[in-house]
Structure formats: C-alpha cells, structure tokens
All heavy atoms as an XYZ file, in Angstrom:
932
protein
N       0.837     -1.180      0.000
C       0.000      0.000      0.000
C       0.884      1.246      0.000
O       1.888      1.309      0.693
C      -0.913     -0.017      1.238
C      -1.844      1.149      1.319
S      -2.976      0.936      2.724
C      -3.981      2.341      2.462
N       0.475      2.197     -0.738
C       1.208      3.453     -0.848
C       1.105      4.216      0.470
O       0.003      4.504      0.938
C       0.607      4.269     -1.994
C       1.294      5.604     -2.181
O       2.164      5.990     -1.413
N       0.888      6.312     -3.209
N       2.230      4.556      1.115
C       2.164      5.258      2.403
C       1.546      6.651      2.283
O       1.073      7.202      3.268
C       3.619      5.346      2.863
C       4.446      5.055      1.665
C       3.599      4.281      0.705
N       1.525      7.215      1.081
C       0.933      8.539      0.891
C      -0.556      8.471      0.568
O      -1.230      9.492      0.527
C       1.659      9.294     -0.223
C       3.107      9.563      0.142
O       3.418      9.817      1.303
N       3.991      9.485     -0.839
N      -1.073      7.264      0.305
C      -2.494      7.107     -0.009
C      -3.318      7.329      1.254
O      -2.902      6.995      2.362
C      -2.752      5.715     -0.565
N      -4.482      7.910      1.053
C      -5.377      8.173      2.174
C      -6.406      7.058      2.254
O      -7.079      6.765      1.269
C      -6.082      9.526      2.001
O      -5.087     10.535      1.886
C      -6.975      9.838      3.172
N      -6.521      6.448      3.404
C      -7.512      5.410      3.644
C      -8.900      6.023      3.592
O      -9.177      7.012      4.271
C      -7.272      4.769      5.016
C      -8.250      3.708      5.474
C      -8.185      2.485      4.559
C      -7.932      3.294      6.898
N      -9.768      5.476      2.759
C     -11.140      5.970      2.649
C     -12.059      5.031      3.408
O     -11.984      3.819      3.268
C     -11.587      6.042      1.187
C     -11.011      7.223      0.451
C     -11.616      8.504      0.968
C     -11.218      9.687      0.118
N     -11.743     10.927      0.604
N     -12.917      5.603      4.217
C     -13.845      4.845      5.040
C     -15.267      5.201      4.632
O     -15.891      6.066      5.225
C     -13.621      5.165      6.515
C     -12.191      4.994      7.020
C     -12.033      5.587      8.404
C     -11.817      3.529      7.010
N     -15.757      4.536      3.604
C     -17.105      4.812      3.111
C     -17.323      6.294      2.853
O     -18.294      6.887      3.309
C     -18.155      4.280      4.074
C     -18.685      2.936      3.652
O     -18.415      2.466      2.557
N     -19.437      2.319      4.518
N     -16.404      6.896      2.143
C     -16.548      8.305      1.791
C     -15.833      9.264      2.721
O     -15.634     10.419      2.378
N     -15.469      8.833      3.902
C     -14.706      9.669      4.828
C     -13.251      9.238      4.787
O     -12.952      8.063      4.637
C     -15.217      9.505      6.261
C     -16.570     10.112      6.601
C     -16.982      9.702      8.014
C     -16.522     11.612      6.507
N     -12.359     10.178      4.945
C     -10.948      9.818      5.035
C     -10.594      9.613      6.507
O     -11.250     10.148      7.403
C     -10.077     10.917      4.429
O     -10.138     12.088      5.209
N      -9.567      8.827      6.724
C      -9.142      8.557      8.101
C      -8.826      9.840      8.874
O      -9.261      9.985     10.018
C      -7.960      7.594      8.094
C      -7.643      7.042      9.443
C      -8.473      6.120     10.050
C      -6.511      7.456     10.128
C      -8.188      5.614     11.300
C      -6.211      6.953     11.372
C      -7.056      6.033     11.971
N      -8.117     10.807      8.290
C      -7.843     12.045      9.033
C      -9.111     12.808      9.441
O      -9.123     13.505     10.449
C      -6.996     12.875      8.065
C      -6.336     11.872      7.191
C      -7.338     10.765      7.033
N     -10.193     12.645      8.671
C     -11.442     13.323      9.024
C     -12.017     12.834     10.354
O     -12.780     13.550     11.001
C     -12.488     13.139      7.915
C     -12.222     13.968      6.683
C     -13.245     13.713      5.600
O     -13.260     12.590      5.054
O     -14.026     14.637      5.314
N     -11.640     11.627     10.747
C     -12.134     11.087     12.014
C     -11.490     11.773     13.216
O     -11.890     11.546     14.354
C     -11.885      9.574     12.083
C     -12.591      8.737     11.020
C     -12.222      7.276     11.192
C     -14.089      8.935     11.060
N     -10.496     12.611     12.961
C      -9.797     13.297     14.042
C     -10.233     14.752     14.195
O      -9.604     15.507     14.923
C      -8.279     13.232     13.821
C      -7.740     11.850     14.002
C      -7.561     11.013     12.909
C      -7.430     11.370     15.260
C      -7.070      9.732     13.074
C      -6.948     10.090     15.431
C      -6.764      9.264     14.343
N     -11.295     15.139     13.486
C     -11.776     16.501     13.667
C     -13.277     16.474     13.912
O     -13.970     15.531     13.517
C     -11.401     17.409     12.489
C     -12.106     17.050     11.215
O     -13.328     17.040     11.157
N     -11.344     16.755     10.166
N     -13.799     17.469     14.596
C     -15.223     17.481     14.963
C     -16.176     17.390     13.775
O     -17.204     16.730     13.860
C     -15.394     18.811     15.693
C     -14.033     19.150     16.195
C     -13.072     18.596     15.181
N     -15.825     17.992     12.664
C     -16.711     17.955     11.501
C     -16.833     16.532     10.954
O     -17.939     16.061     10.666
C     -16.194     18.905     10.401
O     -16.053     20.214     10.949
C     -17.128     18.937      9.219
N     -15.722     15.858     10.828
C     -15.733     14.480     10.344
C     -16.465     13.553     11.289
O     -17.234     12.682     10.868
N     -16.249     13.738     12.585
C     -16.955     12.917     13.572
C     -18.450     13.183     13.545
O     -19.255     12.258     13.698
C     -16.389     13.167     14.971
C     -15.004     12.597     15.223
C     -14.515     12.998     16.610
C     -14.999     11.084     15.075
N     -18.826     14.446     13.336
C     -20.251     14.779     13.248
C     -20.876     14.094     12.028
O     -21.996     13.571     12.110
C     -20.440     16.290     13.183
N     -20.152     14.069     10.916
C     -20.653     13.387      9.720
C     -20.820     11.886      9.979
O     -21.827     11.286      9.597
C     -19.703     13.590      8.545
C     -19.696     14.978      7.980
C     -18.649     15.131      6.877
O     -17.848     14.223      6.617
N     -18.646     16.288      6.233
N     -19.836     11.314     10.628
C     -19.896      9.892     10.956
C     -21.081      9.608     11.867
O     -21.825      8.655     11.661
C     -18.583      9.457     11.618
C     -18.435      7.983     11.933
C     -18.417      7.163     10.653
C     -17.159      7.752     12.728
N     -21.283     10.461     12.864
C     -22.401     10.298     13.783
C     -23.738     10.437     13.059
O     -24.667      9.663     13.311
C     -22.296     11.321     14.920
C     -23.415     11.152     15.933
O     -23.574     10.033     16.460
O     -24.133     12.140     16.177
N     -23.838     11.393     12.152
C     -25.073     11.571     11.381
C     -25.372     10.337     10.538
O     -26.524      9.906     10.441
C     -24.978     12.808     10.489
C     -25.047     14.109     11.254
C     -24.724     15.320     10.379
O     -24.339     15.176      9.222
N     -24.879     16.499     10.948
N     -24.343      9.760      9.961
C     -24.532      8.533      9.172
C     -25.033      7.395     10.061
O     -25.909      6.630      9.655
C     -23.231      8.124      8.498
C     -22.835      9.019      7.369
C     -21.559      8.540      6.745
N     -21.104      9.470      5.735
C     -20.077      9.262      4.956
N     -19.368      8.158      5.083
N     -19.724     10.152      4.060
N     -24.444      7.276     11.240
C     -24.866      6.215     12.154
C     -26.318      6.424     12.581
O     -27.121      5.489     12.550
C     -23.944      6.153     13.381
C     -24.351      5.095     14.366
C     -24.257      3.753     14.043
C     -24.835      5.445     15.612
C     -24.639      2.768     14.942
C     -25.223      4.471     16.524
C     -25.117      3.127     16.185
N     -26.657      7.649     12.957
C     -28.037      7.930     13.369
C     -29.015      7.654     12.230
O     -30.086      7.058     12.458
C     -28.178      9.384     13.811
C     -27.582      9.654     15.177
C     -27.858     11.072     15.611
O     -29.007     11.467     15.743
N     -26.815     11.850     15.818
N     -28.675      8.065     11.022
C     -29.552      7.836      9.872
C     -29.739      6.342      9.632
O     -30.845      5.881      9.331
C     -28.986      8.511      8.634
N     -28.669      5.603      9.793
C     -28.756      4.153      9.590
C     -29.651      3.505     10.643
O     -30.442      2.620     10.326
C     -27.362      3.553      9.632
C     -27.331      2.094      9.289
C     -25.920      1.670      9.090
N     -25.875      0.296      8.704
C     -24.847     -0.226      8.095
N     -23.810      0.512      7.809
N     -24.837     -1.498      7.778
N     -29.530      3.951     11.882
C     -30.383      3.412     12.940
C     -31.843      3.712     12.638
O     -32.701      2.838     12.726
C     -29.988      3.997     14.327
C     -28.596      3.527     14.735
C     -31.008      3.618     15.400
C     -28.463      2.062     14.993
N     -32.142      4.955     12.285
C     -33.522      5.345     12.001
C     -34.063      4.551     10.809
O     -35.220      4.128     10.814
C     -33.628      6.868     11.763
C     -34.983      7.249     11.219
C     -33.338      7.617     13.056
N     -33.225      4.328      9.785
C     -33.659      3.570      8.608
C     -33.983      2.123      8.942
O     -34.910      1.548      8.381
C     -32.586      3.604      7.512
C     -32.495      4.952      6.824
O     -33.415      5.782      6.991
O     -31.487      5.179      6.121
N     -33.206      1.529      9.831
C     -33.408      0.107     10.142
C     -34.396     -0.115     11.277
O     -35.105     -1.110     11.272
C     -32.079     -0.585     10.496
O     -31.474      0.090     11.592
C     -31.135     -0.597      9.320
N     -34.450      0.794     12.237
C     -35.341      0.632     13.390
C     -35.663      2.017     13.950
O     -34.932      2.542     14.796
C     -34.662     -0.236     14.451
C     -35.561     -0.592     15.622
O     -36.590      0.073     15.822
O     -35.212     -1.548     16.343
N     -36.761      2.575     13.492
C     -37.110      3.950     13.867
C     -37.315      4.107     15.375
O     -36.907      5.102     15.962
C     -38.367      4.398     13.120
C     -38.664      5.867     13.292
C     -39.808      6.333     12.420
O     -40.254      5.578     11.545
O     -40.253      7.477     12.632
N     -37.906      3.110     16.002
C     -38.119      3.167     17.449
C     -36.790      3.246     18.195
O     -36.637      4.029     19.124
C     -38.921      1.938     17.929
O     -40.148      1.886     17.209
C     -39.199      2.000     19.410
N     -35.830      2.442     17.768
C     -34.504      2.471     18.385
C     -33.834      3.818     18.142
O     -33.187      4.366     19.039
C     -33.638      1.328     17.853
C     -32.254      1.184     18.450
C     -32.324      0.986     19.961
C     -31.514      0.028     17.787
N     -34.005      4.359     16.947
C     -33.467      5.687     16.650
C     -34.058      6.749     17.561
O     -33.348      7.643     18.042
N     -35.349      6.641     17.824
C     -35.999      7.581     18.747
C     -35.484      7.417     20.169
O     -35.306      8.401     20.892
C     -37.516      7.405     18.713
C     -38.123      7.828     17.393
O     -37.546      8.622     16.654
N     -39.279      7.275     17.075
N     -35.245      6.178     20.580
C     -34.689      5.938     21.916
C     -33.289      6.520     22.040
O     -32.940      7.096     23.074
C     -34.664      4.441     22.229
C     -36.037      3.856     22.485
C     -36.017      2.351     22.646
N     -35.099      1.913     23.683
C     -34.619      0.675     23.757
N     -34.933     -0.232     22.861
N     -33.784      0.349     24.728
N     -32.475      6.371     20.988
C     -31.122      6.936     20.991
C     -31.198      8.455     21.105
O     -30.459      9.062     21.883
C     -30.362      6.523     19.730
C     -28.974      7.131     19.544
C     -28.058      6.784     20.717
C     -28.370      6.678     18.225
N     -32.094      9.059     20.351
C     -32.247     10.516     20.405
C     -32.726     10.954     21.788
O     -32.253     11.961     22.326
C     -33.222     10.994     19.326
C     -33.168     12.469     19.093
C     -31.776     12.952     18.687
O     -31.105     12.351     17.869
N     -31.335     14.036     19.261
N     -33.644     10.204     22.379
C     -34.128     10.525     23.724
C     -32.979     10.452     24.731
O     -32.866     11.308     25.613
C     -35.252      9.569     24.123
N     -32.121      9.443     24.583
C     -30.966      9.323     25.473
C     -30.040     10.527     25.314
O     -29.585     11.111     26.300
C     -30.204      8.026     25.176
C     -28.872      7.968     25.869
C     -28.798      7.756     27.238
C     -27.691      8.142     25.163
C     -27.570      7.716     27.883
C     -26.476      8.100     25.791
C     -26.411      7.885     27.156
O     -25.199      7.857     27.784
N     -29.796     10.907     24.093
C     -28.906     12.044     23.840
C     -29.495     13.352     24.349
O     -28.751     14.272     24.670
C     -28.592     12.145     22.356
C     -27.685     11.032     21.900
C     -27.404     11.105     20.437
N     -26.364     10.156     20.083
C     -25.727     10.188     18.949
N     -26.000     11.106     18.049
N     -24.793      9.291     18.694
N     -30.806     13.411     24.411
C     -31.467     14.614     24.931
C     -31.658     14.569     26.446
O     -32.246     15.470     27.022
C     -32.824     14.820     24.252
C     -32.684     15.170     22.792
O     -31.673     15.727     22.369
N     -33.686     14.825     22.000
N     -31.189     13.509     27.087
C     -31.264     13.400     28.537
C     -32.561     12.823     29.065
O     -32.798     12.833     30.266
N     -33.411     12.291     28.185
C     -34.705     11.759     28.623
C     -34.591     10.355     29.205
O     -35.484      9.914     29.906
C     -35.693     11.766     27.458
N     -33.518      9.657     28.922
C     -33.304      8.319     29.482
C     -32.191      8.436     30.505
O     -31.056      8.734     30.171
C     -32.930      7.309     28.389
C     -34.077      7.154     27.407
C     -32.545      5.974     29.000
C     -33.778      6.214     26.260
N     -32.543      8.208     31.757
C     -31.552      8.407     32.811
C     -31.289      7.159     33.639
O     -30.232      7.041     34.237
C     -31.992      9.546     33.724
N     -32.251      6.240     33.703
C     -32.050      5.082     34.576
C     -30.988      4.159     33.988
O     -30.872      3.997     32.767
C     -33.361      4.323     34.786
O     -33.535      3.312     33.830
N     -30.226      3.562     34.868
C     -29.157      2.664     34.446
C     -29.670      1.493     33.634
O     -29.049      1.083     32.649
N     -30.818      0.949     34.014
C     -31.386     -0.188     33.307
C     -31.791      0.208     31.888
O     -31.507     -0.511     30.930
C     -32.600     -0.738     34.062
C     -33.298     -1.929     33.425
C     -32.343     -3.102     33.268
C     -34.515     -2.330     34.241
N     -32.413      1.373     31.740
C     -32.814      1.837     30.408
C     -31.589      2.081     29.518
O     -31.602      1.751     28.333
C     -33.639      3.115     30.501
C     -35.025      2.908     31.048
C     -35.772      4.230     31.195
O     -35.167      5.252     31.515
N     -37.069      4.198     30.964
N     -30.559      2.657     30.089
C     -29.335      2.909     29.324
C     -28.714      1.578     28.903
O     -28.301      1.411     27.748
C     -28.336      3.764     30.133
C     -26.996      3.845     29.419
C     -28.896      5.152     30.373
N     -28.665      0.615     29.818
C     -28.099     -0.698     29.494
C     -28.888     -1.375     28.386
O     -28.305     -1.940     27.450
C     -28.095     -1.594     30.736
O     -27.201     -1.103     31.690
N     -30.208     -1.316     28.468
C     -31.047     -1.924     27.437
C     -30.823     -1.242     26.085
O     -30.780     -1.901     25.048
C     -32.517     -1.860     27.833
C     -32.871     -2.799     28.966
C     -34.284     -2.613     29.493
O     -34.912     -1.561     29.216
O     -34.767     -3.520     30.195
N     -30.677      0.077     26.107
C     -30.419      0.815     24.873
C     -29.076      0.412     24.266
O     -28.978      0.153     23.066
C     -30.453      2.323     25.133
C     -30.098      3.213     23.945
C     -31.091      3.031     22.803
C     -30.028      4.667     24.381
N     -28.050      0.345     25.088
C     -26.720     -0.036     24.587
C     -26.730     -1.447     24.003
O     -26.114     -1.695     22.953
C     -25.680      0.082     25.701
C     -25.382      1.499     26.176
C     -24.424      1.466     27.354
C     -24.843      2.356     25.057
N     -27.428     -2.362     24.655
C     -27.511     -3.728     24.138
C     -28.272     -3.774     22.817
O     -27.921     -4.540     21.919
C     -28.175     -4.648     25.166
C     -27.326     -4.970     26.388
C     -28.142     -5.715     27.437
C     -26.096     -5.769     25.999
N     -29.296     -2.944     22.683
C     -30.054     -2.896     21.429
C     -29.232     -2.261     20.308
O     -29.362     -2.644     19.141
C     -31.361     -2.129     21.639
N     -28.398     -1.289     20.652
C     -27.582     -0.598     19.646
C     -26.361     -1.406     19.209
O     -25.858     -1.215     18.100
C     -27.104      0.746     20.189
C     -28.133      1.860     20.262
C     -27.582      3.035     21.055
C     -28.567      2.299     18.876
N     -25.873     -2.286     20.056
C     -24.618     -2.995     19.803
C     -24.566     -3.696     18.449
O     -23.591     -3.523     17.708
C     -24.320     -3.971     20.936
N     -25.577     -4.481     18.064
C     -25.476     -5.139     16.752
C     -25.446     -4.144     15.596
O     -24.765     -4.368     14.592
C     -26.727     -6.016     16.669
C     -27.361     -6.002     18.004
C     -26.764     -4.882     18.792
N     -26.165     -3.050     15.729
C     -26.179     -2.023     14.685
C     -24.810     -1.345     14.584
O     -24.323     -1.081     13.480
C     -27.262     -0.980     14.966
C     -28.642     -1.548     14.967
N     -29.353     -1.793     13.809
C     -29.447     -1.941     15.992
C     -30.529     -2.293     14.114
N     -30.607     -2.396     15.428
N     -24.205     -1.067     15.714
C     -22.885     -0.443     15.722
C     -21.842     -1.385     15.135
O     -20.985     -0.971     14.346
C     -22.493     -0.022     17.141
C     -21.141      0.640     17.295
C     -21.073      1.930     16.490
C     -20.845      0.914     18.765
N     -21.941     -2.654     15.499
C     -21.002     -3.646     14.968
C     -21.091     -3.701     13.443
O     -20.074     -3.692     12.745
C     -21.321     -5.013     15.573
C     -20.397     -6.117     15.135
C     -20.720     -7.420     15.823
O     -21.896     -7.820     15.853
O     -19.776     -8.040     16.331
N     -22.297     -3.731     12.909
C     -22.495     -3.765     11.465
C     -22.000     -2.472     10.812
O     -21.360     -2.496      9.760
C     -23.979     -3.964     11.160
C     -24.285     -4.132      9.696
C     -25.769     -4.351      9.458
O     -26.373     -5.178     10.160
O     -26.309     -3.683      8.564
N     -22.282     -1.336     11.447
C     -21.859     -0.042     10.928
C     -20.336      0.035     10.841
O     -19.778      0.465      9.832
C     -22.403      1.072     11.829
C     -22.059      2.455     11.375
C     -22.742      3.052     10.332
C     -21.056      3.178     12.006
C     -22.431      4.339      9.906
C     -20.730      4.464     11.592
C     -21.421      5.048     10.543
N     -19.653     -0.394     11.877
C     -18.185     -0.363     11.892
C     -17.617     -1.331     10.853
O     -16.655     -1.018     10.161
C     -17.639     -0.657     13.303
C     -17.964      0.518     14.226
C     -16.137     -0.923     13.273
C     -17.648      0.273     15.677
N     -18.243     -2.502     10.736
C     -17.804     -3.448      9.710
C     -17.908     -2.858      8.316
O     -16.992     -2.996      7.506
N     -19.018     -2.184      8.042
C     -19.192     -1.531      6.738
C     -18.209     -0.379      6.563
O     -17.641     -0.198      5.491
C     -20.618     -0.990      6.588
C     -21.654     -2.094      6.434
O     -21.273     -3.256      6.180
O     -22.849     -1.784      6.576
N     -18.022      0.394      7.606
C     -17.144      1.563      7.540
C     -15.717      1.173      7.161
O     -15.100      1.782      6.294
C     -17.140      2.307      8.879
C     -16.245      3.532      8.984
C     -16.784      4.660      8.100
C     -16.162      3.999     10.437
N     -15.200      0.139      7.797
C     -13.819     -0.279      7.560
C     -13.687     -1.370      6.489
O     -12.584     -1.833      6.211
C     -13.172     -0.748      8.864
C     -12.864      0.371      9.811
C     -13.732      0.679     10.843
C     -11.724      1.147      9.650
C     -13.457      1.730     11.713
C     -11.446      2.196     10.509
C     -12.318      2.485     11.544
N     -14.833     -1.799      5.932
C     -14.784     -2.823      4.895
C     -14.379     -4.184      5.412
O     -13.692     -4.934      4.722
N     -14.795     -4.514      6.629
C     -14.423     -5.795      7.237
C     -15.670     -6.634      7.546
O     -15.736     -7.332      8.554
C     -13.582     -5.582      8.511
C     -14.316     -4.693      9.516
C     -12.202     -5.037      8.177
C     -13.673     -4.621     10.885
N     -16.648     -6.563      6.643
C     -17.907     -7.271      6.870
C     -17.699     -8.778      7.039
O     -18.314     -9.395      7.910
C     -18.897     -7.019      5.722
C     -19.313     -5.586      5.562
C     -18.436     -4.803      4.588
O     -17.291     -5.233      4.287
O     -18.897     -3.753      4.127
N     -16.821     -9.369      6.220
C     -16.578    -10.814      6.303
C     -15.966    -11.194      7.645
O     -16.336    -12.214      8.233
C     -15.673    -11.276      5.167
C     -16.350    -11.212      3.811
C     -15.418    -11.645      2.699
O     -14.192    -11.644      2.853
N     -15.984    -12.021      1.562
N     -15.049    -10.385      8.124
C     -14.417    -10.670      9.417
C     -15.418    -10.544     10.562
O     -15.401    -11.327     11.510
C     -13.222     -9.742      9.643
C     -12.039    -10.013      8.736
C     -12.152     -9.416      7.335
O     -13.203     -8.814      7.012
O     -11.189     -9.551      6.566
N     -16.298     -9.565     10.472
C     -17.332     -9.389     11.493
C     -18.264    -10.592     11.501
O     -18.594    -11.126     12.565
C     -18.119     -8.073     11.273
C     -19.358     -8.016     12.143
C     -17.228     -6.864     11.537
N     -18.658    -11.035     10.314
C     -19.530    -12.206     10.216
C     -18.846    -13.441     10.796
O     -19.466    -14.219     11.528
C     -19.934    -12.458      8.747
O     -20.629    -11.304      8.269
C     -20.822    -13.675      8.622
N     -17.565    -13.622     10.511
C     -16.817    -14.767     11.048
C     -16.759    -14.708     12.571
O     -16.934    -15.728     13.251
C     -15.406    -14.805     10.462
N     -16.548    -13.520     13.120
C     -16.512    -13.375     14.578
C     -17.883    -13.652     15.190
O     -17.979    -14.288     16.252
C     -16.046    -11.967     14.952
N     -18.946    -13.214     14.526
C     -20.293    -13.485     15.020
C     -20.577    -14.977     15.025
O     -21.120    -15.514     16.007
C     -21.334    -12.760     14.160
C     -21.351    -11.275     14.329
C     -22.211    -10.575     13.287
O     -22.518    -11.127     12.233
N     -22.594     -9.342     13.589
N     -20.204    -15.667     13.947
C     -20.429    -17.111     13.871
C     -19.627    -17.861     14.928
O     -20.108    -18.831     15.512
C     -20.103    -17.621     12.467
C     -21.050    -17.155     11.364
C     -20.542    -17.601      9.998
C     -22.462    -17.658     11.611
N     -18.410    -17.412     15.179
C     -17.589    -18.049     16.219
C     -18.229    -17.872     17.587
O     -18.217    -18.795     18.410
C     -16.178    -17.465     16.204
N     -18.803    -16.706     17.822
C     -19.474    -16.454     19.097
C     -20.731    -17.307     19.224
O     -20.994    -17.906     20.276
C     -19.831    -14.967     19.229
O     -18.624    -14.207     19.164
C     -20.535    -14.673     20.536
N     -21.510    -17.380     18.156
C     -22.743    -18.170     18.185
C     -22.462    -19.661     18.368
O     -23.313    -20.394     18.862
C     -23.551    -17.942     16.916
C     -24.158    -16.555     16.762
C     -24.818    -16.404     15.398
C     -25.140    -16.262     17.877
N     -21.281    -20.101     17.986
C     -20.920    -21.503     18.159
C     -20.884    -21.895     19.632
O     -20.989    -23.077     19.967
C     -19.567    -21.774     17.507
N     -20.757    -20.900     20.516
C     -20.718    -21.171     21.955
C     -22.105    -21.193     22.595
O     -22.220    -21.455     23.794
C     -19.851    -20.126     22.665
C     -18.421    -20.143     22.232
N     -17.536    -21.117     22.613
C     -17.729    -19.315     21.419
C     -16.366    -20.887     22.070
N     -16.448    -19.789     21.332
N     -23.153    -20.945     21.821
C     -24.503    -20.898     22.382
C     -24.919    -22.183     23.111
O     -25.507    -22.107     24.185
C     -25.531    -20.547     21.305
C     -25.589    -19.060     21.037
O     -24.877    -18.284     21.711
O     -26.376    -18.656     20.146
N     -24.631    -23.371     22.573
C     -25.022    -24.585     23.318
C     -24.359    -24.674     24.687
O     -24.986    -25.087     25.667
C     -24.568    -25.733     22.404
C     -24.524    -25.135     21.039
C     -24.114    -23.706     21.242
N     -23.112    -24.274     24.780
C     -22.409    -24.300     26.067
C     -23.048    -23.302     27.030
O     -23.277    -23.613     28.206
C     -20.904    -24.006     25.882
C     -20.202    -23.874     27.220
C     -20.261    -25.073     25.024
N     -23.352    -22.109     26.521
C     -23.961    -21.091     27.377
C     -25.352    -21.521     27.834
O     -25.739    -21.280     28.979
C     -24.027    -19.739     26.645
C     -22.656    -19.182     26.282
S     -21.496    -19.098     27.669
C     -22.264    -17.846     28.654
N     -26.120    -22.176     26.968
C     -27.452    -22.662     27.341
C     -27.332    -23.714     28.444
O     -28.115    -23.713     29.404
C     -28.174    -23.230     26.131
N     -26.344    -24.601     28.318
C     -26.128    -25.604     29.349
C     -25.765    -24.951     30.683
O     -26.293    -25.315     31.732
C     -25.029    -26.581     28.931
C     -24.625    -27.507     30.042
C     -25.423    -28.579     30.384
C     -23.462    -27.269     30.765
C     -25.064    -29.418     31.431
C     -23.086    -28.099     31.808
C     -23.889    -29.186     32.144
N     -24.873    -23.972     30.642
C     -24.469    -23.275     31.872
C     -25.666    -22.599     32.523
O     -25.829    -22.664     33.746
C     -23.386    -22.235     31.576
C     -22.035    -22.809     31.291
C     -21.049    -21.689     31.035
C     -19.649    -22.185     30.845
N     -18.691    -21.086     30.664
N     -26.496    -21.960     31.714
C     -27.678    -21.272     32.245
C     -28.618    -22.273     32.907
O     -29.103    -22.053     34.017
C     -28.385    -20.533     31.108
C     -29.539    -19.689     31.554
C     -30.091    -18.905     30.381
C     -31.210    -17.993     30.806
N     -31.733    -17.208     29.688
N     -28.850    -23.392     32.241
C     -29.728    -24.421     32.798
C     -29.126    -25.013     34.072
O     -29.817    -25.219     35.062
C     -29.965    -25.513     31.769
C     -30.905    -26.596     32.242
C     -31.048    -27.708     31.223
O     -30.157    -27.917     30.396
N     -32.150    -28.419     31.283
N     -27.828    -25.265     34.065
C     -27.149    -25.834     35.223
C     -27.254    -24.904     36.433
O     -27.596    -25.330     37.531
C     -25.672    -26.093     34.869
C     -24.884    -26.718     35.977
C     -24.941    -28.080     36.186
C     -24.088    -25.946     36.810
C     -24.212    -28.673     37.212
C     -23.359    -26.522     37.840
C     -23.423    -27.883     38.034
N     -26.975    -23.635     36.221
C     -27.054    -22.663     37.311
C     -28.489    -22.517     37.794
O     -28.748    -22.446     39.000
C     -26.476    -21.293     36.868
C     -26.783    -20.206     37.884
C     -24.980    -21.416     36.638
N     -29.448    -22.492     36.869
C     -30.854    -22.351     37.256
C     -31.300    -23.531     38.110
O     -32.025    -23.347     39.096
C     -31.732    -22.222     36.021
N     -30.882    -24.742     37.757
C     -31.247    -25.915     38.565
C     -30.668    -25.823     39.971
O     -31.334    -26.133     40.949
C     -30.766    -27.197     37.891
C     -31.743    -27.726     36.874
C     -31.339    -29.087     36.382
N     -30.219    -28.877     35.454
C     -29.248    -29.733     35.232
N     -29.216    -30.886     35.867
N     -28.282    -29.463     34.386
N     -29.434    -25.395     40.065
C     -28.807    -25.253     41.385
C     -29.463    -24.147     42.194
O     -29.660    -24.280     43.394
C     -27.320    -24.945     41.229
C     -26.555    -26.016     40.547
C     -25.750    -26.745     41.541
N     -24.953    -27.740     40.828
C     -24.580    -28.847     41.388
N     -24.894    -29.094     42.625
N     -23.877    -29.710     40.719
N     -29.775    -23.044     41.550
C     -30.354    -21.897     42.248
C     -31.770    -22.192     42.727
O     -32.189    -21.668     43.761
C     -30.359    -20.679     41.324
N     -32.518    -23.037     42.013
C     -33.876    -23.378     42.417
C     -33.918    -23.992     43.809
O     -34.872    -23.811     44.546
C     -34.480    -24.366     41.421
C     -35.598    -23.768     40.640
C     -36.161    -24.765     39.696
N     -35.271    -24.640     38.551
C     -35.186    -25.446     37.534
N     -35.945    -26.479     37.448
N     -34.355    -25.247     36.566
N     -32.895    -24.684     44.167
C     -32.840    -25.308     45.495
C     -32.919    -24.273     46.603
O     -33.363    -24.558     47.697
C     -31.540    -26.090     45.653
C     -31.429    -27.278     44.768
C     -30.128    -27.980     45.026
N     -29.904    -29.006     44.030
C     -28.770    -29.593     43.827
N     -27.711    -29.256     44.546
N     -28.650    -30.524     42.913
N     -32.455    -23.073     46.307
C     -32.378    -22.043     47.321
C     -33.518    -21.035     47.275
O     -33.886    -20.482     48.282
C     -31.043    -21.298     47.185
C     -29.870    -22.230     47.302
C     -29.165    -22.626     46.180
C     -29.482    -22.756     48.539
C     -28.096    -23.508     46.279
C     -28.430    -23.628     48.647
C     -27.741    -24.000     47.510
O     -26.694    -24.874     47.625
N     -34.072    -20.767     46.097
C     -35.042    -19.675     45.993
C     -36.316    -20.045     45.267
O     -37.149    -19.192     45.048
C     -34.399    -18.497     45.268
C     -33.176    -17.979     45.996
C     -32.602    -16.776     45.347
N     -33.531    -15.678     45.467
C     -33.593    -14.661     44.645
N     -32.794    -14.600     43.627
N     -34.457    -13.691     44.810
N     -36.481    -21.253     44.809
C     -37.664    -21.594     44.023
C     -37.362    -21.520     42.543
O     -36.220    -21.570     42.118
N     -38.406    -21.403     41.742
C     -38.282    -21.431     40.283
C     -37.650    -20.152     39.731
O     -37.883    -19.067     40.219
C     -39.660    -21.593     39.645
C     -40.265    -22.978     39.851
C     -39.510    -24.072     39.112
O     -39.088    -23.826     37.959
O     -39.336    -25.144     39.695
N     -36.832    -20.326     38.691
C     -36.249    -19.224     37.934
C     -36.663    -19.391     36.475
O     -36.686    -20.501     35.956
C     -34.714    -19.266     37.989
C     -34.141    -18.713     39.233
C     -33.973    -19.506     40.345
C     -33.786    -17.388     39.304
C     -33.436    -19.000     41.501
C     -33.250    -16.873     40.451
C     -33.075    -17.686     41.561
N     -36.993    -18.298     35.820
C     -37.303    -18.423     34.393
C     -36.031    -18.754     33.606
O     -34.968    -18.245     33.899
C     -37.840    -17.047     34.011
C     -37.283    -16.113     35.045
C     -37.108    -16.949     36.292
N     -36.156    -19.623     32.634
C     -34.997    -20.010     31.817
C     -34.809    -19.119     30.617
O     -33.857    -19.256     29.890
C     -35.125    -21.459     31.368
C     -34.974    -22.492     32.470
C     -35.207    -23.898     31.918
C     -33.608    -22.404     33.110
N     -35.682    -18.186     30.373
C     -35.489    -17.321     29.202
C     -35.438    -15.881     29.582
O     -35.565    -15.467     30.653
C     -36.599    -17.525     28.199
O     -37.856    -17.332     28.773
C-alpha cells in the first residue's frame, strides 16, 4: 500500500475522524442508519442524547439494542464485513455451552429460591 495514499472509510478519510466535523458526519450517518433500520430504536437513541433516558437499566437496554447495529456499521465503515460475520459465527458456536451453563445454574439456584425463568 502506498504510504501517501489516504484510507477511505465509506466516503470519509481517516484524518477526518480526528476533527469534529468528520466525527459529526460519521455520527449523522450512524443515526440515519439506525432510524432507517429501526425507527423506534433511533428515537430511543435521540431521547438518550437529549437526557430523557436516565435510569441505568434503560441505558443498558439501549446499549444492548444498539450494539449489533454499531457492529455492522463499523464493519461496513472499515470494509471488514466478512471478518465481522466470522466473529459473530464463532461467538454463536458457543450458544449450546452457554445454554447448558444457564440451565445448570438455574437448577442449582432453584434449590435455594424456588423457580427461575430459563429465558
């Protein structure tokens, strides 16, 4: 790769990510993408940014809902969609183990507190 070449990130150059204008453009793209894919989630993000969501649980739920969208956005931005997909598949491969652990812990915990929901 030419050391003088500028890395392009879906229309933005890497140096643009180091200034407020470039970051604002990147943020606008992310917000637009969220609204396009899930308008309700986009509204929740805007409410959070406006200070309307303050409880820790609501913020945590919002971050968990945004995470897959952010992961996809970053994959597209850097052109690493295949690598992101491979990492997702590797993570999903552990689902049977995690389900077993959840069931195992729930069975043990029932002895002490009664029934626990498994989902």
